[in-house]
C-alpha positions in Angstrom: 0.0 0.0 0.0 3.0 2.3 0.7 4.9 2.9 -2.5 8.4 1.6 -2.8 11.2 4.0 -3.9 14.7 3.5 -5.5 17.4 2.8 -2.9 20.9 2.8 -4.4 20.7 6.4 -5.6 19.4 7.5 -2.2 22.3 5.8 -0.3 24.9 7.2 -2.7 23.5 10.7 -2.2 23.4 10.3 1.6 27.0 9.1 1.6 28.2 11.9 -0.6 26.4 14.4 1.6 28.1 13.0 4.7 31.5 13.1 3.0 31.0 16.7 1.8 30.0 17.9 5.3 33.0 16.1 6.7 35.4 17.8 4.3 33.7 21.2 4.9 34.2 20.9 8.6 37.8 19.6 8.4 38.6 22.4 6.0 37.6 25.1 8.5 40.4 26.9 10.2 38.5 26.9 13.5 35.4 28.2 15.1 34.4 31.5 13.4 35.5 33.9 16.1 36.6 37.4 15.0 40.2 38.1 15.7 41.2 40.7 18.3 44.2 42.9 18.8 46.5 42.4 21.8 47.1 45.5 23.9 50.4 47.2 23.6 52.3 48.7 26.6 51.1 52.2 27.3 47.8 51.8 25.4 44.9 53.5 27.3 41.2 52.7 27.4 38.3 54.7 28.7 34.9 52.9 29.1 31.9 55.2 29.5 28.7 53.6 30.7 25.2 55.2 30.3 21.7 53.8 30.5 18.5 53.8 28.4 19.8 54.8 25.0 19.2 52.7 21.8 20.2 53.3 18.3 16.8 54.5 17.3 17.5 57.5 19.6 20.5 58.5 17.5 20.5 60.9 14.5 23.0 63.3 12.9 20.8 66.3 13.8 19.6 65.5 17.4 22.5 63.5 18.9 25.8 64.8 17.3 28.1 63.2 19.8 26.8 59.7 19.5 26.5 60.2 15.7 30.2 61.2 15.6 31.2 58.1 17.6 29.1 56.0 15.2 30.7 57.6 12.1 34.3 57.6 13.2 34.4 54.4 15.2 32.9 50.9 15.3 29.5 50.2 16.7 27.1 47.4 17.7 23.9 46.7 19.6 24.5 45.2 23.1 22.2 42.8 24.9 21.8 44.1 28.5 19.9 41.1 29.8 20.9 40.2 33.3 18.7 38.6 36.0 15.3 40.0 35.1 13.3 40.8 32.0 14.5 44.4 32.2 17.8 45.8 33.5 18.4 48.7 35.9 21.7 50.6 36.1 22.8 48.7 39.2 22.2 45.4 37.4 24.3 46.6 34.4 27.2 47.8 36.4 27.2 44.7 38.6 27.3 42.6 35.5 30.3 44.5 34.2 31.9 43.8 37.6 31.3 40.1 37.6 31.2 39.3 33.9 28.0 37.4 34.6 24.4 38.3 35.2 24.3 40.0 38.6 22.3 42.5 40.6 20.0 43.0 43.6 17.0 40.9 44.4 13.7 41.9 42.9 10.1 41.0 43.6 9.1 41.3 39.9 10.5 40.5 36.5 10.4 44.2 35.6 11.7 45.9 38.8 11.3 49.6 39.3 14.9 51.0 39.3 16.2 52.5 42.5 19.3 54.7 43.2 22.6 53.0 42.6 24.8 52.2 45.7 26.7 55.2 46.9 30.5 55.2 47.1 31.5 56.3 50.6 34.8 57.2 52.1 37.7 59.5 51.1 41.1 59.3 49.5 42.8 59.0 52.9 40.8 56.1 54.4 39.8 54.5 51.1 36.5 54.1 49.2 33.8 51.4 49.6 30.5 50.6 47.9 27.6 51.1 50.3 25.6 47.9 50.7 28.1 45.9 48.7 27.8 42.7 50.8 24.1 42.4 50.3 24.4 43.0 46.6 27.2 40.4 46.4 25.2 37.9 48.3 22.1 38.4 46.1 24.3 38.0 42.9 25.9 34.9 44.3 22.6 33.3 45.2 21.0 34.1 41.9 20.8 31.8 38.9 24.3 32.4 37.5 26.2 32.5 40.8 27.9 35.7 39.8 31.1 36.7 41.7 30.7 40.4 42.3 34.1 42.1 42.3 35.7 39.8 39.7 36.9 42.7 37.6 38.5 44.6 40.5 40.0 41.4 42.0 41.6 40.6 38.6 43.2 44.0 38.4 44.3 43.9 42.0 45.9 40.5 41.6 47.9 41.7 38.6 48.8 44.9 40.5 47.4 47.0 37.7 45.5 50.2 38.4 41.9 50.7 37.5 40.3 54.2 37.8 36.6 54.6 38.5 34.7 57.8 38.0 31.0 58.0 39.2 29.0 55.6 41.4 28.3 53.0 38.7 31.9 52.8 37.7 32.9 52.5 41.4 30.6 49.4 41.7 32.1 47.9 38.5 35.7 48.5 39.7 35.2 47.4 43.3 37.0 44.3 44.6 35.1 41.4 46.2 35.4 43.1 49.6 33.5 46.2 48.3 36.6 48.4 48.3 37.4 50.7 45.4 41.2 51.3 45.0 40.9 54.5 42.9 37.7 56.5 42.8 36.5 60.0 42.1 33.1 61.5 41.5 32.3 62.9 38.1 33.6 66.4 37.9 34.5 68.2 34.7 37.3 70.2 36.5 39.2 67.1 37.5 38.5 64.8 34.6 41.9 65.4 33.0 43.9 64.3 36.0 41.4 61.5 36.9 41.7 59.9 33.5 45.5 60.1 33.5 45.8 57.9 36.6 45.5 54.4 35.2 45.8 52.6 31.8 42.1 51.8 32.1 39.3 54.1 33.4 35.6 53.5 33.8 33.2 56.4 33.8 29.5 56.6 34.8 27.7 59.5 33.0 24.2 58.6 34.2 21.1 56.9 32.8 17.7 57.7 31.4 15.1 55.6 33.2 11.9 56.9 31.6 10.9 58.4 28.3 9.7 62.0 28.4 6.3 62.3 26.5 7.7 65.5 25.0 10.1 64.4 22.2 12.1 67.7 22.5 12.6 67.1 26.2 13.6 63.5 25.6 16.3 64.7 23.1 17.5 67.1 25.7 17.9 64.3 28.2 20.0 62.4 25.8 22.0 65.5 25.0 22.8 66.0 28.7 24.4 62.5 28.6 26.2 63.5 25.4 27.7 66.6 27.0 29.3 64.4 29.7 30.6 62.0 27.0 32.1 65.0 25.2 33.7 66.2 28.4 35.3 62.7 28.8 36.5 62.8 25.2 38.2 66.2 25.7 39.9 65.1 28.9 41.1 61.6 28.1 44.8 61.0 27.2 45.9 61.3 23.7 45.9 58.0 21.8 43.4 56.4 24.2 40.5 54.3 23.0 37.0 55.1 24.0 34.2 52.6 24.5 30.6 53.9 25.1 28.2 51.2 26.3 24.5 51.3 27.2 24.1 49.3 30.4 20.4 49.5 31.3 16.8 49.6 29.9 14.3 52.4 29.8 10.6 52.4 30.7 11.0 48.9 32.1 11.1 47.7 28.5 13.7 45.3 27.2 15.7 46.5 24.2 19.2 46.2 22.7 21.3 49.3 23.6 24.1 51.3 22.1 27.7 50.2 22.0 30.5 52.1 20.2 34.3 52.0 20.2 36.7 54.5 18.7 40.4 55.2 18.8 43.6 53.7 17.4 42.4 50.1 18.0 38.9 50.6 16.7 38.7 51.7 13.0 35.3 52.7 11.6 33.1 49.6 11.1 30.9 47.2 13.0 31.9 45.6 16.3 32.0 41.8 16.4 31.9 39.6 19.4 33.6 36.2 19.8 31.1 35.2 22.5 28.1 35.8 20.3 29.8 34.9 17.0 27.8 37.7 15.6 28.7 40.9 13.8 26.7 43.8 15.3 25.5 42.1 18.5 27.5 41.9 21.7 26.7 41.3 25.4 27.8 43.1 28.6 30.4 40.4 29.5 32.2 41.3 26.3 32.8 44.8 27.7 34.3 43.2 30.9 36.5 41.0 28.6 37.6 44.1 26.7 38.6 45.9 29.8 40.6 42.9 31.0 42.3 42.5 27.7 43.2 46.1 27.3 44.6 46.2 30.8 46.7 43.1 30.1 45.0 41.4 33.0 44.0 37.7 33.2 40.6 37.2 34.9 40.6 35.6 38.3 38.3 32.9 37.0 37.3 32.1 33.3 34.6 34.3 31.9 32.2 33.8 29.0 32.8 37.2 27.4 35.3 37.9 24.6 37.1 41.1 23.8 35.5 43.2 21.1 36.9 43.3 17.6 36.1 45.3 14.4 34.8 44.4 11.0 36.0 47.5 9.2 33.9 49.6 6.8 35.2 51.4 3.7 35.4 54.8 5.3 33.9 57.1 7.9 31.7 59.2 5.6 28.3 60.4 6.6 26.7 58.0 4.1 28.6 55.1 5.6 27.5 56.2 9.1 23.9 56.3 7.9 24.2 52.8 6.5 25.7 51.5 9.8 22.9 53.1 11.7 20.3 51.5 9.4 21.9 48.1 10.1 22.1 48.6 13.9 18.5 49.9 14.2 17.3 47.0 12.0 18.9 44.5 14.4 17.2 46.2 17.3 13.9 46.6 15.5 13.8 43.0 14.4 14.6 41.7 18.0 12.0 44.0 19.5 9.3 43.1 16.9 9.9 39.4 17.3 9.8 39.6 21.1 6.4 41.3 20.9 4.7 39.0 18.3 5.8 35.5 19.5 2.9 35.0 21.9 0.1 36.4 19.7 1.4 34.7 16.6 1.5 31.2 18.2 -1.8 31.8 20.0 -3.6 32.7 16.8 -1.9 30.0 14.7 -2.7 27.2 17.2 -6.2 28.4 17.9 -6.9 28.7 14.1 -5.5 25.2 13.4 -7.6 23.7 16.2 -10.7 25.5 14.9 -10.2 24.3 11.4 -9.6 20.8 12.6 -12.8 20.9 14.7 -14.8 22.2 11.7 -13.5 19.4 9.6 -14.4 16.9 12.3 -17.9 18.2 12.3 -18.0 18.0 8.5 -16.7 14.4 8.7 -19.5 13.5 11.1 -22.1 15.1 8.9 -20.9 13.6 5.6 -23.6 11.3 4.0 -23.5 8.9 1.0 -26.0 11.0 -1.0 -24.1 14.2 -0.6 -22.1 14.5 -3.8 -20.0 17.6 -2.6 -19.4 16.8 1.1 -17.9 13.3 0.9 -15.7 11.9 3.6 -13.0 11.4 1.0 -12.9 15.2 0.4 -12.9 15.9 4.1 -9.9 13.6 4.6 -8.0 15.5 1.9 -8.7 18.8 3.6 -7.5 17.3 7.0 -4.4 16.0 5.2 -3.8 19.5 3.7 -4.4 21.3 7.1 -2.0 18.9 8.9 0.8 19.2 6.4 0.3 23.0 6.2 0.5 23.3 10.0 3.6 21.1 10.2 5.3 23.4 7.7 4.8 26.4 9.9 8.0 26.0 12.0 10.3 25.9 8.9 8.3 28.7 7.4 9.0 31.0 10.4 12.7 30.6 9.8 12.4 31.2 6.1 10.2 34.3 6.8 13.3 36.0 8.2 14.6 36.2 4.6 12.0 39.0 4.2 12.3 42.1 6.4 8.7 42.0 7.7 9.7 43.8 10.9 10.2 47.0 9.0 6.7 47.3 7.7 5.0 48.6 10.9 5.4 49.5 14.5 2.1 48.0 15.6 2.3 44.6 17.3 -1.0 43.4 15.9 -0.1 44.7 12.4 3.2 42.9 12.5 1.5 39.7 13.8 -0.9 39.8 10.9 1.8 40.4 8.4 3.9 37.5 9.8 0.9 35.2 9.8 0.2 35.9 6.1 3.9 35.5 5.2 4.3 32.2 7.1 1.0 30.9 5.7 2.2 31.6 2.2 5.6 29.9 2.8 3.9 27.0 4.5 1.7 26.6 1.5 4.7 26.3 -0.8 6.3 23.8 1.5 3.1 21.8 1.7 2.8 21.9 -2.1 6.3 20.4 -2.4 5.6 17.7 0.2 2.2 16.7 -1.3 3.1 16.8 -5.0 6.5 15.1 -5.4 7.1 11.5 -6.6 6.7 10.4 -3.0 3.1 11.7 -2.7 1.4 8.4 -3.4 3.0 6.9 -0.2 1.3 7.5 3.1 4.6 8.4 4.7 6.0 10.2 1.7 4.7 13.7 2.5 5.7 13.1 6.1 9.2 12.3 5.1 9.4 15.2 2.7 8.2 17.8 5.3 10.6 16.3 7.9 13.5 16.6 5.4 12.6 20.2 4.6 12.3 21.2 8.3 15.6 19.5 9.3 17.3 20.9 6.2 16.2 24.5 6.9 17.5 24.4 10.5 20.6 22.4 9.6 21.7 24.6 6.6 21.1 27.7 8.8 23.5 26.2 11.4 26.1 25.5 8.7 25.9 29.1 7.4 26.0 30.9 10.8 22.6 30.7 12.4 21.3 33.9 10.7 17.7 32.7 10.3 17.5 31.6 13.9 18.3 35.1 15.3 15.1 36.8 16.3 12.7 34.1 14.9 9.6 32.5 16.5 11.5 29.2 17.3 15.0 30.6 17.3 17.4 32.7 19.3 16.2 35.8 21.0 19.0 38.5 21.5 16.8 40.3 24.1 16.8 37.1 26.2 20.6 36.8 25.8 21.0 33.1 26.6 22.5 32.1 23.3 23.4 34.0 20.1 24.6 31.2 17.8 24.2 27.5 17.2 21.3 25.3 18.1 18.8 26.7 20.6 16.6 24.4 22.7 13.4 25.3 20.9 14.9 24.8 17.4 16.4 21.5 18.7 12.9 20.2 19.5 11.9 20.7 15.9 15.1 19.5 14.4 15.2 16.3 16.5 11.6 15.4 15.8 12.1 16.0 12.1 15.3 13.9 12.0 13.7 11.0 13.8 10.6 11.0 11.6 12.8 11.2 8.5 14.9 8.3 9.7 11.9 6.2 10.6 10.1 6.8 7.3 13.2 6.2 5.2 14.0 3.0 7.0 10.5 1.8 6.5 10.6 2.5 2.8 13.9 0.6 2.4 12.8 -2.4 4.5 9.7 -2.6 2.2 12.1 -3.1 -0.6 13.7 -5.9 1.2 16.8 -3.9 1.9 17.2 -4.1 5.7 21.0 -3.4 5.6 20.5 -0.3 3.6 17.7 0.8 6.0 20.2 0.5 8.9 22.8 2.4 6.8 20.3 5.2 6.0 19.5 5.7 9.7 23.2 5.7 10.5 24.0 8.3 7.8 21.0 10.6 8.3 21.3 10.4 12.1 25.1 10.8 12.1 25.0 13.8 9.8 22.2 15.4 11.8 24.0 14.8 15.0 27.3 16.2 13.7 25.5 19.4 12.5 23.9 19.7 16.0 26.9 19.0 18.2 30.1 20.2 16.4 31.4 23.5 17.9 31.6 25.4 14.5 28.0 24.6 13.7 25.4 23.8 16.3 27.7 23.8 19.3 24.9 22.1 21.3 25.6 20.4 24.6 22.2 19.4 25.9 20.7 18.4 22.5 22.9 15.4 21.8 22.3 14.0 25.3 18.6 13.6 24.2 19.1 12.9 20.5 21.7 10.1 20.7 19.6 7.8 22.9 16.6 8.5 20.7 18.5 7.6 17.5 19.9 4.6 19.3 16.5 3.2 20.2 15.3 3.8 16.6 18.3 2.1 15.2 17.7 -0.9 17.4 14.2 -1.1 16.1 15.4 -0.9 12.5 17.9 -3.6 13.1 15.2 -5.8 14.6 17.1 -6.0 17.9 15.0 -6.6 21.0 14.9 -3.6 23.3 16.3 -4.8 26.7 17.8 -3.0 29.7 21.3 -4.1 28.5 20.8 -2.7 25.0 19.4 0.6 26.4 22.4 0.8 28.7 24.7 0.5 25.7 22.8 3.3 24.0 23.0 5.6 27.0 26.8 4.9 27.3 27.2 5.6 23.6 25.4 9.0 24.1 27.7 9.8 27.0 30.7 8.9 25.0 29.7 11.0 22.0 29.0 14.1 24.1 32.1 13.6 26.2 34.3 13.3 23.1 32.9 16.4 21.6 33.4 18.3 24.9 37.0 17.1 25.2 37.8 18.1 21.6 36.3 21.5 22.0 38.0 21.9 25.3 41.4 21.3 23.6 40.9 24.6 21.7 42.3 27.8 23.2 39.9 29.3 25.8 38.8 32.1 23.5 37.7 29.6 20.8 35.7 27.3 23.0 31.9 27.0 22.6 29.3 25.5 24.9 30.6 21.9 25.1 34.2 22.9 25.9 33.1 25.5 28.4 31.0 22.9 30.2 34.0 20.6 30.5 36.1 23.4 31.9 33.4 24.0 34.5 33.6 20.3 35.4 37.4 20.8 35.9 36.8 23.9 37.9 34.2 22.3 40.1 31.3 24.5 38.8 29.4 21.8 36.8 26.9 21.2 39.5 26.0 24.9 39.6 25.2 24.8 35.8 23.1 21.6 36.2 21.3 23.2 39.2 20.7 26.4 37.2 19.2 24.4 34.3 16.9 22.5 36.6 15.9 25.6 38.5 15.1 27.4 35.2 12.9 24.5 34.2 11.1 24.6 37.5 10.7 28.3 37.3 9.3 28.1 33.8 6.8 25.4 34.9 5.7 27.2 38.1 5.2 30.5 36.3 2.8 28.9 33.8 1.0 26.1 35.8 -2.0 25.9 33.6 0.1 25.5 30.5 2.3 23.0 32.3 -0.8 21.0 33.2 -2.2 21.1 29.7 1.1 20.0 28.2 1.5 17.2 30.7 -2.1 15.9 30.0 -1.6 16.1 26.2 1.8 14.4 26.3 0.5 11.7 28.5 -2.4 11.2 26.1 0.0 11.1 23.1 2.2 8.6 24.9 -0.8 6.4 25.7 -1.9 6.5 22.0 1.6 5.7 20.7 2.1 2.9 23.2 -1.4 1.4 22.7 -2.5 2.3 19.1 -6.2 2.2 18.7 -7.3 3.5 22.0 -9.7 6.5 22.2 -11.0 5.9 18.7 -7.5 6.0 17.0 -8.1 2.8 15.0 -6.9 4.4 11.7 -3.6 5.2 13.5 -3.4 1.6 14.6 -3.8 0.4 11.1 -1.1 2.8 9.8 1.5 1.7 12.4 0.7 -2.0 11.6 1.5 -1.2 8.0 4.5 0.9 9.0 5.7 -0.3 12.5 8.9 1.8 12.3 6.7 5.0 12.4 5.6 3.9 15.9 9.3 3.4 16.8 10.1 6.8 15.5 7.3 8.4 17.6 8.5 6.5 20.7 12.0 7.9 20.0 10.6 11.4 19.8 8.8 10.9 23.2 12.1 9.7 24.7 14.0 12.7 23.2 11.4 15.1 24.7 11.7 13.5 28.1 15.5 13.6 28.2 15.6 17.0 26.7 13.1 18.3 29.3 15.3 17.0 32.1 18.7 18.1 30.8 18.1 21.6 29.3 17.5 24.9 31.0 14.4 25.7 28.9 13.6 22.0 28.5 10.0 22.5 29.4 9.5 24.0 25.9 10.9 21.0 24.1 7.8 18.6 24.4 5.2 21.1 23.3 7.3 22.4 20.4 8.0 18.9 19.2 4.3 18.1 19.4 3.5 21.3 17.5 5.4 19.8 14.5 4.8 16.0 15.0 1.1 15.9 15.8 -0.3 17.6 12.7 2.3 15.8 10.5 1.2 12.4 11.8 -2.4 13.4 11.6 -1.9 14.2 7.9 -0.2 10.9 7.3 -3.0 9.0 9.0 -5.7 10.7 6.9 -3.7 10.1 3.8 -3.5 6.4 4.7 -7.3 6.4 5.2 -7.7 8.0 1.8 -5.6 5.2 0.2 -7.6 2.6 2.1 -10.9 4.0 0.9 -9.7 4.3 -2.6 -8.7 0.7 -2.7 -11.9 -0.6 -1.2 -14.3 -2.3 -3.8 -17.5 -0.5 -4.5 -20.2 -3.0 -3.7 -23.4 -1.0 -4.3 -24.1 1.8 -6.7 -25.7 4.0 -4.1 -22.5 3.8 -1.9 -20.2 5.3 -4.5 -20.6 8.9 -3.3 -19.8 7.8 0.2 -16.3 6.8 -0.9 
């Protein structure tokens, strides 16, 4: 009943694909991290911190100082995400101090910002940060176990001087006992002497916490910060570099903020970050790393940030500056737009799909033999189309980022509508490809095609730099700041489910052609290539994903080989998963520290004794996500339990058509069990693992529903017509 397909050509293509990917990876010089310049003796650096300014606040007319820094130097957008949804100045300065998300405790995710800690004392008796111990304890007890005072301790251990000007800078430069070795308040009359004290100086010029409803007054607020920046520029030593960084949010609204660097080491261009592997996007820990690098200081403990580098532009003309501003505001606009539309987009899509399916179910129930238009056969075709269209939505959301939809409006609902239309159109194209190829006569053919498309879209994006994942519905969110490259947890759920369904359907097709060895080989090649793309540091750089994907692939491979699933065999699969992940971690760890990605960094944390903190943080993040949305958690748990019951016992709850399909294609059931296992392991081992099961279901359920209805259509088409009056019923 399920059409057989050629095998030799398929296997040759898969082997050539694996070989090509292997050569491509071996041919790489290393992980694509931008190069940085080592500091030379006598080089000076001044870091100016301000709050509440984004690139859409900057223009040549209204903000001439920031415009000049953009024109004559390098610039980027910086993610200021720390412990809460929005960041206050104290949080930002504390994060610079610890190179990790830090700050005081807060009762809400969008805390109302309070005054920064005061710097008390004098030059004779020394300076200290008021309330430092409480702030340090809160940072230490938070999710990332930040060590407040890391920056100051590193400079003190190297006996290198670090000058702080202003309260925020004092907090950033303080050692772990709260003392500030060199401090002065911001005074225009003493700036020249203050900035000449040390090779590295940090300056706090203030922050804007709220937007003035009067645009003219808002510009004046920004200009007041610019005047302080200009005073610093006039007073700093000749030949010094200047870094200006936005450290906090405004109006309790998360956004990317300004980051510029100018001077001998920063030619005009766009700033690049080794920690984000992205041109034009950095994070606050990169500023800490830059301060340490320019001071020639080794951090007291390893940090995740990397020193900033520059991708130079052609010149520093006004036209080039305008082009850079367009690029930077576009990055921020896209991140902000996606952050706002994720929830309404998914809500409308899921509700719409459920409504269509319910209407089709009612139509199915009302279909009668004498109705020549509303036949069950036609309803089945509509369900099949709806299922494959819905399953194509995740891949379509990535491809939608090829079109700059976020520029078309500032309204959340308008953008949501535009994205819905765009994704629906792309999903329609993907569904058309899946339903109309040479595989379309097979019940599992469209399922395999859509799985291949989804896995290929995500995989190719990983191979080319994760550009489609940045600010996408199921991708990486710069405003959240957890990951900026490689495979995110949400995308992994889609990728893993697609790979497992593709392996199961391909193995079934090959076994139907009496080629069991080729079926095993196909699963090994497809699964191996998919795993390599996910785990290798230069591509997916995923640590938690392979822990879930390898056991799932191992279970499916056992089913394809016809090996009975026993405790012993499952133990071997689990050990193989640990070996694969451990080997990748070790190979990545062998790289220089500045080139390591997530697997190598985790192994280093094991060596340093901090692995348990990472595991505990991941578990706490899952618990926090679950407890914040208890209704959603309950609904997901019930639905997953229901899905597990149906997969384990096909035919229950009126799913007899599904039972007949898995009897015809038993490896499909094995593939679904593998997906359930992947979801369970992924839920337990990832910091946002609670999102993995529902996202995987969002792709798998409509796709399998489409396959079941197509199978029912084939069954009905092959049934003999016994009575003339029953023909319309078929």
